[in-house]
MARPA-995369 format. One record per residue (C-alpha): residue number from 1; residue in one letter; x, z, y. Coordinates in steps of 0.05 Angstrom, whole numbers. Layout:
REM MARPA-995369
{NUM A {X Z Y}}
...
END
This chain:
REM MARPA-995369
{1 M {16 578 962}}
{2 N {-26 571 1025}}
{3 I {10 587 1090}}
{4 M {-20 602 1158}}
{5 I {21 591 1221}}
{6 V {2 635 1281}}
{7 D {39 620 1347}}
{8 D {14 606 1417}}
{9 E {65 551 1428}}
{10 T {42 483 1403}}
{11 I {113 457 1402}}
{12 F {136 512 1355}}
{13 R {77 502 1309}}
{14 D {93 428 1305}}
{15 Y {167 445 1292}}
{16 L {149 492 1235}}
{17 R {102 441 1204}}
{18 Q {158 389 1202}}
{19 A {218 435 1191}}
{20 L {212 435 1114}}
{21 D {187 392 1058}}
{22 W {135 445 1042}}
{23 D {108 411 979}}
{24 R {177 409 949}}
{25 Y {181 485 951}}
{26 G {110 495 927}}
{27 F {78 513 994}}
{28 R {23 482 1037}}
{29 I {8 492 1111}}
{30 A {-66 507 1103}}
{31 G {-83 531 1173}}
{32 E {-57 540 1244}}
{33 A {-78 588 1299}}
{34 K {-55 600 1371}}
{35 N {-74 674 1374}}
{36 G {-94 733 1331}}
{37 M {-169 724 1337}}
{38 E {-166 652 1312}}
{39 A {-121 675 1255}}
{40 L {-172 727 1233}}
{41 E {-227 674 1234}}
{42 L {-184 627 1191}}
{43 A {-169 683 1142}}
{44 A {-243 697 1134}}
{45 Q {-258 624 1119}}
{46 S {-204 608 1067}}
{47 H {-154 641 1020}}
{48 Y {-83 649 1047}}
{49 D {-22 676 1011}}
{50 M {25 682 1071}}
{51 A {24 683 1147}}
{52 L {82 665 1193}}
{53 I {66 702 1258}}
{54 D {95 705 1328}}
{55 I {92 772 1365}}
{56 N {76 754 1437}}
{57 M {8 719 1439}}
{58 P {-53 723 1484}}
{59 I {-119 759 1465}}
{60 M {-88 793 1404}}
{61 D {-13 800 1393}}
{62 G {24 791 1328}}
{63 L {33 864 1311}}
{64 E {-41 880 1319}}
{65 L {-57 818 1277}}
{66 C {-8 842 1223}}
{67 E {-43 909 1220}}
{68 K {-112 879 1213}}
{69 L {-91 827 1161}}
{70 K {-57 880 1118}}
{71 Q {-120 923 1121}}
{72 M {-168 866 1105}}
{73 Y {-124 825 1058}}
{74 P {-72 869 1024}}
{75 H {-47 812 980}}
{76 L {-27 770 1040}}
{77 D {48 769 1057}}
{78 V {66 771 1131}}
{79 V {131 745 1160}}
{80 I {146 757 1234}}
{81 I {181 698 1269}}
{82 T {197 718 1341}}
{83 G {248 713 1397}}
{84 H {244 788 1411}}
{85 N {300 828 1379}}
{86 E {279 896 1405}}
{87 F {288 951 1353}}
{88 E {219 980 1367}}
{89 Y {185 915 1348}}
{90 A {224 911 1283}}
{91 R {209 984 1265}}
{92 T {135 974 1278}}
{93 A {134 911 1237}}
{94 I {168 947 1178}}
{95 R {117 1004 1184}}
{96 L {61 954 1180}}
{97 G {89 925 1116}}
{98 V {115 857 1137}}
{99 E {158 821 1086}}
{100 D {212 798 1135}}
{101 Y {230 795 1209}}
{102 I {262 729 1229}}
{103 L {292 720 1298}}
{104 K {289 654 1336}}
{105 P {329 611 1332}}
{106 F {337 611 1256}}
{107 S {365 564 1204}}
{108 K {322 527 1154}}
{109 D {360 561 1097}}
{110 E {340 629 1125}}
{111 L {267 609 1127}}
{112 V {269 579 1057}}
{113 L {302 641 1029}}
{114 T {248 685 1059}}
{115 L {192 641 1033}}
{116 L {220 639 962}}
{117 K {230 714 963}}
{118 C {156 723 981}}
{119 R {134 675 928}}
{120 Q {176 710 875}}
{121 K {145 776 894}}
{122 Q {74 747 890}}
{123 E {88 714 823}}
{124 K {112 781 794}}
{125 S {51 816 822}}
{126 L {5 763 793}}
{127 E {40 766 726}}
{128 A {33 842 725}}
{129 K {-42 836 742}}
{130 Q {-53 784 688}}
{131 T {-17 827 636}}
{132 E {-58 887 657}}
{133 Q {-123 846 653}}
{134 A {-104 818 585}}
{135 D {-88 887 558}}
{136 R {-153 914 585}}
{137 Q {-192 856 555}}
{138 L {-159 868 487}}
{139 M {-177 942 490}}
{140 V {-248 927 511}}
{141 E {-257 875 456}}
{142 S {-228 923 404}}
{143 V {-279 977 422}}
{144 L {-337 927 426}}
{145 N {-319 898 358}}
{146 R {-320 967 327}}
{147 L {-385 981 363}}
{148 V {-422 920 337}}
{149 T {-394 922 266}}
{150 G {-396 997 256}}
{151 E {-327 994 224}}
{152 T {-300 1057 257}}
{153 A {-297 1131 246}}
{154 E {-309 1144 321}}
{155 S {-378 1166 341}}
{156 I {-424 1121 382}}
{157 D {-419 1169 441}}
{158 R {-343 1166 440}}
{159 L {-344 1090 438}}
{160 N {-393 1089 496}}
{161 E {-351 1138 535}}
{162 R {-290 1093 526}}
{163 L {-329 1032 549}}
{164 G {-354 1071 608}}
{165 Q {-283 1080 632}}
{166 W {-281 1005 640}}
{167 G {-348 1002 675}}
{168 I {-388 979 614}}
{169 Q {-452 1018 599}}
{170 L {-486 1005 532}}
{171 G {-533 1038 484}}
{172 Q {-585 1061 534}}
{173 E {-644 1080 489}}
{174 Q {-695 1049 537}}
{175 E {-661 982 537}}
{176 F {-668 926 486}}
{177 Y {-607 888 462}}
{178 S {-599 821 428}}
{179 V {-535 794 398}}
{180 A {-515 721 386}}
{181 C {-454 697 348}}
{182 I {-425 630 372}}
{183 E {-379 590 327}}
{184 I {-342 527 348}}
{185 D {-354 478 291}}
{186 H {-294 458 249}}
{187 M {-247 498 295}}
{188 E {-196 511 240}}
{189 R {-189 437 226}}
{190 R {-190 414 298}}
{191 W {-133 458 324}}
{192 N {-75 488 286}}
{193 E {-47 530 342}}
{194 T {-81 597 359}}
{195 S {-69 584 433}}
{196 E {-108 519 430}}
{197 R {-167 554 396}}
{198 E {-167 609 447}}
{199 L {-167 558 504}}
{200 W {-228 523 476}}
{201 K {-264 589 463}}
{202 F {-250 607 536}}
{203 A {-282 541 558}}
{204 V {-343 553 515}}
{205 T {-349 625 541}}
{206 N {-349 600 613}}
{207 I {-404 550 599}}
{208 L {-444 603 562}}
{209 A {-438 650 622}}
{210 E {-467 597 667}}
{211 A {-523 579 618}}
{212 M {-543 653 613}}
{213 E {-544 666 688}}
{214 S {-620 663 691}}
{215 E {-624 720 640}}
{216 G {-577 767 676}}
{217 A {-503 778 662}}
{218 P {-492 781 586}}
{219 L {-431 815 557}}
{220 L {-386 761 527}}
{221 F {-326 777 483}}
{222 N {-285 751 425}}
{223 G {-314 778 361}}
{224 P {-293 781 288}}
{225 E {-276 718 248}}
{226 G {-257 678 311}}
{227 R {-328 677 338}}
{228 I {-354 690 408}}
{229 V {-405 746 414}}
{230 C {-459 747 467}}
{231 L {-493 814 479}}
{232 S {-554 808 525}}
{233 T {-597 865 553}}
{234 D {-672 866 568}}
{235 K {-704 925 604}}
{236 R {-776 901 600}}
{237 S {-820 955 571}}
{238 E {-871 907 539}}
{239 I {-821 881 488}}
{240 E {-829 903 417}}
{241 A {-772 921 371}}
{242 G {-753 863 326}}
{243 A {-780 811 376}}
{244 A {-744 744 376}}
{245 P {-705 730 440}}
{246 K {-712 666 480}}
{247 L {-669 609 453}}
{248 D {-671 564 514}}
{249 S {-604 586 542}}
{250 Y {-570 576 475}}
{251 E {-601 507 466}}
{252 E {-576 491 536}}
{253 L {-507 515 517}}
{254 C {-505 468 456}}
{255 F {-524 410 501}}
{256 Y {-471 424 554}}
{257 I {-417 435 501}}
{258 R {-432 367 471}}
{259 K {-434 335 540}}
{260 Y {-373 365 573}}
{261 L {-327 388 518}}
{262 K {-344 334 467}}
{263 L {-350 383 410}}
{264 T {-406 424 378}}
{265 V {-422 497 367}}
{266 T {-470 533 321}}
{267 I {-504 596 344}}
{268 G {-536 651 303}}
{269 V {-584 695 342}}
{270 G {-607 765 323}}
{271 R {-672 798 344}}
{272 R {-681 850 399}}
{273 Y {-673 924 385}}
{274 K {-662 988 424}}
{275 G {-598 1028 430}}
{276 V {-530 1021 398}}
{277 K {-559 1022 327}}
{278 G {-602 965 351}}
{279 I {-540 928 375}}
{280 R {-509 934 306}}
{281 R {-572 912 272}}
{282 S {-580 851 317}}
{283 Y {-507 833 307}}
{284 G {-516 835 231}}
{285 E {-576 790 237}}
{286 A {-538 741 283}}
{287 R {-481 738 233}}
{288 D {-529 726 175}}
{289 A {-565 672 214}}
{290 L {-500 638 229}}
{291 R {-484 636 155}}
{292 Q {-545 592 145}}
{293 K {-503 538 178}}
{294 F {-479 524 108}}
{295 L {-548 501 88}}
{296 L {-577 476 155}}
{297 G {-516 441 182}}
{298 D {-477 452 247}}
{299 D {-493 439 320}}
{300 K {-555 483 318}}
{301 V {-585 547 345}}
{302 I {-607 588 284}}
{303 P {-651 648 297}}
{304 F {-652 703 245}}
{305 G {-711 699 197}}
{306 N {-697 648 142}}
{307 Q {-674 691 85}}
{308 T {-632 664 27}}
{309 L {-655 668 -45}}
{310 E {-613 689 -105}}
{311 G {-667 708 -155}}
{312 K {-683 673 -220}}
{313 E {-734 628 -185}}
{314 G {-681 602 -137}}
{315 T {-625 590 -187}}
{316 A {-661 566 -250}}
{317 F {-644 494 -235}}
{318 L {-570 511 -244}}
{319 K {-577 525 -319}}
{320 D {-533 480 -362}}
{321 T {-506 442 -302}}
{322 N {-434 452 -326}}
{323 E {-451 418 -392}}
{324 M {-487 361 -357}}
{325 L {-429 348 -309}}
{326 L {-378 351 -366}}
{327 H {-421 300 -404}}
{328 Q {-421 253 -344}}
{329 L {-346 260 -338}}
{330 R {-337 242 -412}}
{331 M {-383 182 -402}}
{332 G {-341 160 -342}}
{333 D {-403 144 -299}}
{334 Q {-383 156 -227}}
{335 G {-451 135 -199}}
{336 K {-490 184 -243}}
{337 L {-439 239 -227}}
{338 E {-448 231 -152}}
{339 S {-523 227 -159}}
{340 K {-524 291 -200}}
{341 L {-481 328 -148}}
{342 E {-526 303 -92}}
{343 E {-587 328 -130}}
{344 L {-555 396 -142}}
{345 F {-538 406 -68}}
{346 R {-607 384 -47}}
{347 R {-635 438 -92}}
{348 I {-586 488 -64}}
{349 R {-612 474 6}}
{350 E {-685 475 -16}}
{351 N {-676 542 -51}}
{352 K {-634 570 7}}
{353 L {-579 597 -37}}
{354 S {-530 640 -1}}
{355 L {-461 616 20}}
{356 D {-423 662 -27}}
{357 F {-468 646 -86}}
{358 T {-458 571 -74}}
{359 Y {-382 580 -70}}
{360 V {-382 615 -138}}
{361 T {-427 562 -168}}
{362 C {-381 507 -143}}
{363 M {-321 541 -173}}
{364 G {-356 535 -240}}
{365 W {-362 460 -228}}
{366 V {-288 457 -209}}
{367 S {-272 489 -277}}
{368 V {-310 432 -310}}
{369 C {-259 383 -280}}
{370 L {-200 426 -300}}
{371 S {-226 433 -371}}
{372 Y {-236 358 -377}}
{373 V {-165 343 -356}}
{374 S {-139 394 -406}}
{375 E {-183 363 -459}}
{376 L {-148 297 -447}}
{377 G {-82 332 -464}}
{378 H {-52 330 -394}}
{379 P {-28 387 -349}}
{380 I {-75 404 -292}}
{381 E {-20 399 -239}}
{382 D {-7 327 -261}}
{383 C {-77 308 -237}}
{384 Y {-87 354 -177}}
{385 G {-16 371 -155}}
{386 E {23 436 -157}}
{387 H {-9 462 -93}}
{388 F {-82 456 -115}}
{389 F {-118 520 -96}}
{390 P {-192 501 -100}}
{391 Y {-222 568 -80}}
{392 S {-180 572 -16}}
{393 E {-197 499 0}}
{394 I {-272 506 -12}}
{395 R {-276 570 30}}
{396 T {-253 530 92}}
{397 L {-315 486 87}}
{398 D {-372 515 126}}
{399 T {-431 468 112}}
{400 S {-462 444 47}}
{401 E {-450 372 67}}
{402 L {-375 384 71}}
{403 V {-374 421 5}}
{404 L {-414 364 -28}}
{405 D {-363 313 -2}}
{406 W {-306 356 -27}}
{407 M {-338 363 -96}}
{408 K {-351 288 -100}}
{409 T {-278 274 -83}}
{410 L {-255 322 -136}}
{411 F {-298 291 -191}}
{412 V {-279 220 -171}}
{413 Q {-205 241 -172}}
{414 T {-215 269 -241}}
{415 L {-249 206 -266}}
{416 S {-195 161 -236}}
{417 Y {-141 203 -269}}
{418 A {-178 200 -335}}
{419 N {-185 125 -332}}
{420 K {-112 117 -315}}
{421 H {-90 161 -372}}
{422 K {-145 145 -420}}
{423 Q {-132 171 -490}}
{424 T {-171 158 -553}}
{425 R {-189 215 -599}}
{426 S {-135 192 -647}}
{427 T {-82 197 -593}}
{428 V {-103 269 -578}}
{429 I {-99 286 -653}}
{430 A {-30 255 -659}}
{431 R {-6 294 -598}}
{432 K {-32 360 -627}}
{433 A {0 345 -695}}
{434 R {67 329 -662}}
{435 S {64 394 -622}}
{436 Y {49 434 -686}}
{437 I {107 401 -723}}
{438 E {156 417 -667}}
{439 K {135 490 -669}}
{440 S {134 498 -745}}
{441 F {190 455 -772}}
{442 Q {230 517 -794}}
{443 D {174 535 -844}}
{444 P {196 510 -913}}
{445 E {122 506 -932}}
{446 L {107 456 -876}}
{447 S {75 393 -903}}
{448 V {32 335 -880}}
{449 D {-28 367 -914}}
{450 G {-15 431 -875}}
{451 V {-9 394 -809}}
{452 A {-73 355 -824}}
{453 A {-110 420 -839}}
{454 H {-86 448 -773}}
{455 V {-116 391 -733}}
{456 Y {-179 389 -778}}
{457 I {-171 319 -809}}
{458 N {-150 293 -877}}
{459 A {-77 275 -891}}
{460 S {-90 201 -899}}
{461 Y {-123 195 -831}}
{462 L {-66 236 -800}}
{463 R {-14 189 -829}}
{464 A {-50 130 -799}}
{465 V {-61 158 -728}}
{466 F {9 188 -725}}
{467 K {41 122 -745}}
{468 K {-1 85 -692}}
{469 A {19 134 -638}}
{470 Y {93 145 -653}}
{471 G {115 90 -700}}
{472 M {129 137 -758}}
{473 T {88 178 -805}}
{474 A {78 253 -797}}
{475 G {123 265 -858}}
{476 E {177 223 -828}}
{477 Y {171 261 -762}}
{478 I {179 328 -798}}
{479 T {245 303 -828}}
{480 H {265 272 -761}}
{481 T {255 338 -725}}
{482 R {292 379 -778}}
{483 M {352 331 -780}}
{484 N {359 330 -704}}
{485 K {361 406 -703}}
{486 A {410 409 -761}}
{487 K {457 362 -725}}
{488 E {456 409 -664}}
{489 L {474 469 -709}}
{490 L {532 435 -745}}
{491 G {600 450 -713}}
{492 M {576 519 -689}}
{493 N {613 558 -745}}
{494 I {547 570 -782}}
{495 R {546 568 -858}}
{496 L {512 507 -888}}
{497 S {462 550 -926}}
{498 E {441 585 -862}}
{499 I {432 518 -826}}
{500 A {389 493 -883}}
{501 E {345 555 -877}}
{502 R {339 548 -801}}
{503 V {312 477 -808}}
{504 G {263 492 -864}}
{505 Y {303 480 -929}}
{506 Q {311 535 -981}}
{507 D {360 493 -1023}}
{508 A {425 476 -987}}
{509 G {440 421 -1038}}
{510 Y {374 387 -1026}}
{511 F {385 394 -950}}
{512 S {453 358 -958}}
{513 K {420 300 -996}}
{514 V {366 292 -942}}
{515 F {419 295 -887}}
{516 K {462 242 -920}}
{517 K {402 197 -930}}
{518 F {382 205 -857}}
{519 Y {451 198 -825}}
{520 G {491 162 -878}}
{521 T {541 220 -884}}
{522 T {540 290 -914}}
{523 P {536 351 -869}}
{524 S {608 370 -886}}
{525 E {634 301 -869}}
{526 Y {595 302 -804}}
{527 E {622 371 -786}}
{528 N {694 350 -803}}
{529 G {685 290 -759}}
{530 L {666 336 -702}}
{531 H {729 378 -712}}
{532 N {774 316 -715}}
{533 N {744 290 -651}}
{534 K {759 357 -617}}
{535 V {831 354 -642}}
END
């Protein structure tokens, strides 16, 4: 806090200057005057937060100075430091609004206490003002957002009336308006904390305000989707509706952002239109222009005008791309895969496909990778992890280059996984046969021929591939599965005939023979052994 000392005695001014370690308490002696006139001159030249004033001074006394300072600078706190203890002086000082009345001689503690009290009061006042300003800004931005987007049930006149209460006049039918949407590139990935993002947006807004000074005072506010909105006004009568605004200031902004903030912004600019409806139309154009960042790249000023295509002419090249990409995956050719993806994204840019359409197309290519992993007989989460949410991930990428890199990474990851867990066709067949046996072993009609028919091969070939994969034939695995289940059921007070049925045998006697052959003991002997062990 800047402090002014006003006293006609040099000795006392020197004493006050040296009496305290001012910096330690957060104060600075910013000026000294020996009378009231000099003090007023100092106050006009610099900002002061507090004045320590003597009463008896030549030319203009302390009380007159207090009165003038309070009139001219209401925020300034005044403390009287005097040797006069007359009641009239004190009463006048209180009437003038001084913060304190200190009599000479005084202790340093008394002075410090007064100074800290004044600072606390000013800090509370500043905090209250900042809160009020922040609340006002939020209310203004809320109304402006509804005004530009049209997402409100309130009439245009009502919105304008509310803005007028805050000194903002918009929608004059004779005035032309142009809207720009400014987006800090990769903001979501640069900063995780909302406070950090808001700080950088504030810095960009300040630079934008300076860059736009030559074109008047634009209205700048935080818009939807974390963007900055710039609303500029032009009263020239020779302008035609739909005319493109000047882009010089926006180009200048991009340059200064790169130079001073070491980051980039992309700006979509709408055309000029009259009235509030024109504001909404220009905002829509600015937003659509900004979406072209996906195709054109970031760090650019993009005027509205380049429309996207989604007709048959623009998307014909996408026909059969899923089959082509799946074929390249099966062939395991990473180079050809990456070349194909690069070609597809080049065509996307050339045909100016919209952002949303491209996202949907890419999700189709993601499904190619998922299908290929499933085809290999592996769970998808084993390859991509349990927290793989491709649509959410891809929606965070705001340029086609970033999406291309993401798609390449996904396909390479899929290929690497496939190479690591490479399975022959025979292995896949054996896995499917094993799964079918484990599901169907209770069926007394289950046979190797039936399993072979289920996986669409002949029984001889099934016996061979199953033996190679698991070290036993499919018939042996059927028996193995049934016997393991039977062993689990024995000792559970279930009749032998029922156990036989549960594991796929209609004849309990035949089941007992198979069990003895498999385990070297009859089911009854095995069950008795379980009971004896329990005893």
